[in-house]
MARNU-329609 format. One record per residue (C-alpha): residue number from 1; residue in one letter; z negated, y negated, x negated. Coordinates in steps of 0.25 Angstrom, whole numbers, always signed. Example, Ala and Ser with C-alpha at 12.3 -4.5 7.8 and 13.67 -1.06 7.14 Angstrom:
n,res,zz,yy,xx
1,A,-31,+18,-49;
2,S,-29,+4,-55;
//
This chain:
n,res,zz,yy,xx
1,M,+48,-87,-486;
2,N,+45,-99,-477;
3,N,+35,-92,-468;
4,L,+22,-89,-476;
5,S,+14,-78,-469;
6,Q,+0,-75,-473;
7,R,+0,-61,-467;
8,L,+2,-49,-476;
9,Y,-2,-37,-466;
10,W,+2,-34,-452;
11,L,-4,-24,-443;
12,S,+6,-15,-437;
13,S,-3,-6,-429;
14,K,-4,-9,-414;
15,A,-17,-1,-413;
16,I,-24,-10,-424;
17,D,-18,-22,-418;
18,K,-23,-19,-404;
19,A,-37,-16,-410;
20,L,-38,-28,-418;
21,A,-34,-37,-407;
22,K,-45,-31,-398;
23,I,-55,-33,-409;
24,E,-50,-48,-411;
25,S,-51,-50,-396;
26,Q,-66,-46,-396;
27,G,-69,-58,-406;
28,V,-70,-50,-418;
29,V,-63,-60,-427;
30,K,-74,-71,-424;
31,E,-85,-61,-426;
32,L,-79,-57,-440;
33,E,-77,-72,-444;
34,Q,-92,-74,-440;
35,R,-96,-62,-449;
36,I,-88,-67,-460;
37,K,-95,-81,-459;
38,E,-109,-74,-459;
39,D,-107,-63,-469;
40,E,-104,-67,-483;
41,T,-100,-53,-488;
42,L,-90,-52,-476;
43,R,-85,-65,-479;
44,E,-82,-62,-494;
45,A,-76,-49,-490;
46,H,-67,-56,-480;
47,H,-63,-66,-490;
48,A,-60,-55,-500;
49,S,-50,-49,-489;
50,H,-43,-62,-489;
51,R,-42,-62,-504;
52,D,-36,-48,-503;
53,Y,-26,-52,-493;
54,I,-21,-64,-501;
55,A,-20,-55,-513;
56,R,-12,-45,-506;
57,R,-3,-55,-499;
58,W,+0,-61,-513;
59,E,+2,-48,-519;
60,V,+13,-43,-510;
61,M,+21,-55,-510;
62,S,+34,-55,-518;
63,D,+34,-64,-531;
64,E,+45,-72,-524;
65,H,+36,-75,-512;
66,K,+24,-78,-521;
67,A,+33,-88,-529;
68,I,+38,-95,-516;
69,I,+23,-96,-511;
70,E,+19,-102,-524;
71,E,+31,-111,-525;
72,K,+28,-117,-511;
73,G,+14,-119,-514;
74,F,+8,-109,-504;
75,K,+1,-100,-514;
76,P,-13,-107,-511;
77,L,-11,-103,-496;
78,F,-8,-89,-500;
79,D,-21,-89,-509;
80,K,-29,-95,-497;
81,L,-24,-89,-484;
82,G,-30,-75,-482;
83,I,-28,-64,-472;
84,G,-17,-69,-462;
85,G,-17,-83,-468;
86,I,-32,-86,-465;
87,A,-37,-98,-473;
88,N,-51,-97,-469;
89,W,-56,-84,-475;
90,D,-68,-83,-466;
91,Q,-58,-81,-454;
92,V,-53,-67,-449;
93,R,-43,-73,-439;
94,C,-36,-60,-436;
95,L,-41,-46,-437;
96,H,-26,-40,-437;
97,M,-24,-48,-451;
98,Q,-37,-43,-456;
99,Y,-35,-29,-452;
100,A,-21,-28,-457;
101,H,-26,-33,-471;
102,H,-37,-23,-470;
103,L,-27,-12,-469;
104,A,-20,-16,-482;
105,G,-31,-23,-490;
106,N,-46,-28,-491;
107,N,-50,-34,-478;
108,V,-65,-34,-473;
109,I,-61,-38,-459;
110,G,-53,-25,-458;
111,R,-64,-17,-463;
112,I,-73,-23,-453;
113,L,-63,-20,-442;
114,D,-62,-5,-447;
115,K,-77,-3,-447;
116,E,-82,-11,-435;
117,Y,-70,-11,-426;
118,G,-64,+3,-428;
119,M,-51,-2,-434;
120,K,-50,+8,-444;
121,A,-49,+19,-434;
122,I,-37,+12,-427;
123,A,-30,+9,-440;
124,D,-32,+24,-445;
125,A,-26,+29,-432;
126,E,-13,+21,-434;
//
């Protein structure tokens, strides 16, 4: 275990991948980050999404991997780095990571993508 990846979920749908890439190309990541900055309720929901991701990531790890992480002193990183390894929880960075987490967990950005950008219809069609 020499390569510590912060990613837990991966999208396998080409249709979802393509739709999210198109949304990202329209500047939506920066728009969402601005909304998070201005809206305290959204910001707290986004931070809760990071906490959910961190808890799920730790939960699925084997006891052996947890012990290695703790032995090497990496546990504080695993407690701090959220979705996709994001340290600044006010960032969105990548809609693909956010949406993958949404499909398996609690992610407010994914819910926004479903509601405002029609992602649920694309995901349901898969």
